[in-house]
C-alpha positions in Angstrom: -16.8 -13.2 14.5 -19.1 -10.4 15.7 -19.5 -7.0 14.1 -17.6 -5.3 16.8 -14.6 -7.7 16.4 -14.5 -7.0 12.7 -14.1 -3.3 13.2 -11.3 -3.6 15.8 -8.9 -5.6 13.7 -6.2 -3.5 12.2 -4.2 -4.7 9.2 -1.3 -3.3 7.3 -2.6 -1.3 4.3 -6.1 -2.4 4.9 -9.5 -1.0 6.0 -12.0 -2.9 8.2 -14.9 -0.9 9.6 -18.7 -0.7 9.8 -20.2 2.5 8.4 -23.7 3.8 9.0 -24.2 4.3 5.3 -26.2 1.8 3.3 -24.6 -0.4 0.7 -26.1 1.7 -2.2 -24.9 5.0 -0.6 -21.4 3.5 -0.3 -21.4 2.5 -3.9 -22.6 5.9 -5.0 -20.0 7.7 -3.0 -17.3 5.4 -4.5 -18.5 5.9 -8.0 -18.8 9.7 -7.7 -15.7 10.4 -5.7 -13.4 8.1 -7.7 -14.4 9.9 -10.9 -13.8 13.3 -9.3 -10.4 12.3 -7.9 -9.1 10.6 -11.1 -9.2 7.1 -9.9 -10.8 4.1 -11.7 -13.4 2.2 -9.8 -15.1 -1.1 -10.6 -18.2 -2.1 -8.7 -19.4 -5.7 -8.9 -22.8 -7.2 -8.2 -21.5 -9.2 -5.2 -20.6 -6.0 -3.4 -16.9 -6.1 -4.1 -15.1 -3.1 -5.6 -11.7 -2.4 -7.1 -9.9 1.0 -7.1 -6.8 1.8 -9.2 -4.9 5.0 -8.8 -2.0 6.1 -11.0 0.7 7.8 -8.9 3.2 8.9 -11.6 2.9 11.0 -14.8 3.8 8.1 -17.1 1.1 5.8 -15.7 3.7 3.1 -15.1 3.1 2.9 -11.3 -0.4 2.2 -10.0 -1.8 1.4 -6.6 -4.7 -1.2 -6.7 -7.1 -1.7 -3.8 -9.7 -4.5 -3.6 -12.5 -4.2 -1.2 -15.9 -5.6 -0.2 -19.1 -4.0 1.0 -21.5 -6.2 3.0 -24.8 -5.2 4.6 -24.9 -5.7 8.4 -27.3 -4.7 11.1 -25.6 -1.3 11.8 -25.0 -0.3 8.2 -22.4 -1.6 5.8 -19.2 -3.5 6.6 -16.4 -2.2 4.5 -13.2 -4.2 4.3 -10.4 -4.5 1.8 -6.7 -4.2 1.2 -4.1 -2.8 -1.1 -3.2 -5.6 -3.5 -0.7 -3.9 -5.8 1.8 -1.1 -5.1 3.8 -1.3 -8.3 6.4 -3.3 -6.4 6.2 -6.2 -8.9 7.7 -4.0 -11.6 10.4 -2.9 -9.3 11.0 -6.5 -8.1 12.8 -7.4 -11.3 15.9 -5.5 -10.2 15.6 -5.9 -6.4 17.2 -9.4 -6.4 20.1 -8.2 -8.6 20.6 -5.2 -6.3 20.5 -7.5 -3.2 23.2 -9.7 -4.8 25.4 -6.7 -5.6 24.9 -5.4 -2.0 25.8 -8.8 -0.6 28.9 -9.0 -2.7 30.0 -5.4 -1.7 29.4 -6.2 2.0 31.6 -9.4 1.6 34.3 -7.4 -0.2 34.2 -4.8 2.6 34.6 -7.6 5.2 37.4 -9.1 3.3 39.1 -5.7 3.0 38.7 -5.1 6.7 40.3 -8.5 7.4 43.3 -7.6 5.2 43.7 -4.3 6.9 42.6 -2.1 3.9 40.5 0.2 6.0 40.0 2.8 3.3 38.6 0.3 0.9 36.5 -1.3 3.5 35.0 2.1 4.5 34.3 3.0 0.9 32.5 -0.3 0.2 30.5 0.1 3.4 29.4 3.6 2.4 28.3 2.2 -0.9 26.3 -0.5 0.9 24.7 2.1 3.2 23.8 4.3 0.1 22.1 1.3 -1.6 20.2 0.6 1.6 19.0 4.2 1.9 17.9 4.2 -1.8 15.9 1.0 -1.2 14.3 2.5 1.9 13.4 5.6 -0.1 11.8 3.6 -2.9 9.8 1.5 -0.4 8.6 4.6 1.5 7.4 6.2 -1.8 5.2 3.2 -2.6 4.0 2.8 1.0 3.0 6.5 1.2 0.8 6.3 -1.9 -0.7 3.0 -0.8 -1.6 4.6 2.6 -3.2 7.5 0.7 -5.6 5.1 -1.0 -6.4 3.4 2.3 -7.1 6.7 4.0 -9.1 7.9 1.0 -11.5 4.8 1.3 -11.8 5.3 5.1 -12.4 9.1 4.9 -14.9 8.6 2.0 -17.0 5.8 3.5 -16.8 5.9 7.3 -19.8 7.5 9.0 -20.1 6.7 12.7 -23.5 5.4 13.9 -24.0 8.5 16.0 -24.0 10.8 12.9 -26.4 8.6 10.8 
C-alpha cells in the first residue's frame, strides 16, 4: 500500500493520515497537549501511543485511543482507532434490556391480535421509549469518542505545504 492510499482510507472512529511533522515533534505535541487537556498519554519506544480521556465526573467512563506513529518519506504516518468507549461496562445491562424490549414487543403484538388496542399501543410506546433511551446512550459515547479522534487529528495534522 502506498503512502497516498493510506491517507485516503477512512475508518469509523479512526485516524489515518500523513503529517509533515517529524516523529519526535508528534510525540512532543502529544505529551504536552495531553497534559494540558487532562488526558493521559503513554508513548512507547516502537512509536505507538495510547490516550485515555475521562468523560464523566466520577471517572467511571473513559475513552481509550490506541495509535501508531511511523516515519515515512513525507513526514510521519499517524494511524489509530478508539478501542474503548465505556460500552463494555454498559454492555452488562444491554442484553437484559434487549430481552425486556423483545418481550414487550411480543406482548404488544399479542395484544393487537386479541384486539386490545389500548394495551398494544401502551406497550409499543414503552418499546419506542426504550429504543430512544438506547440511542441517546449510544450517541453520548460516540460523541466523546469522536472528540478524541478529532483532537488527535487537529493536534498532529500538518499538511506538507505548511511544513
